N, C-alpha and C positions, 0 to 999 in steps of 0.2 A: 650349156643350153641357153638359147637366146631369150626365151620367155619364162617368166615366173608368175604364178598366180599369187596375188597379194591380198585379195579380198573376194569373198563370195557372199552375195546377199540374195535371199530368196523372197520374192514377192509373189502375190497371187497370179499376176499376169506375165511375169518373166523372172528369170534368174539373171542377176547382174554379176559379171565377172570383171575384176580389175586385174590386169596383167602389167608387169613391168617388162619393157623391151630393153634388154641390156645393150643391144647394138646401137639403138637410137637414143637411149637414155630418156625414155618417155614412158608414161603410163597410158594404157589403152583400156577403154571400157567396152565390154562386149555384152550383148543381150542374148540369152538362150531361151528357148521354149521351155516352160516349166514341166511339160509332159514328156518331151523327147530329148531335151537338152541339146537340141540342134541349134546352131547359130542362126539368129534371125537377122543379123546384120549382113547386108549384101556386099559391102565394100571393105572387107578386112583382107589382109594378106593371106595367101595360100599357106604360108608357113605357120601363121597363127591359127588358121583353121585346122591344120594337121596337129598342132600342139594340143588344141582343145579336144580333138578326136582321140588322141593318145591318152589324154587325162580324163576321159569321160568317166571311167570307173571311180577314180579318185574324187571327182566332183560329185558323183552320185552318192558315194559313201559319206562325204561331208554333209550333203543335204539331208541324208537319212539321219545322220547324227544330230543335226540341228532340229529336225522334226522330232526325234526321240526326246531331246531336251525340252522342247515346247510341250510335248505330251506329258512328260513327267511334271513340269511346272503346273500345268492345268490340273493334273491328278492330285498333286499336293495341295493346291489352293481350293479345290472343289470338295 
């Protein structure tokens, strides 16, 4: 597979995804809408767009997991 997700950061206004492109040997940063997880970057390769669409469920599960951890931390602290 050409792309690999190496980092996901959830912010209030966007979700930042960092991918490694094994063909070009570079890292790419992509922004997604926090509500729909659709790509907000206009100029990314179609192949990367398809990769993100194929991994939509995995990204959503990861973000849900992060949200659960944050909620558990708040519950324990409060």
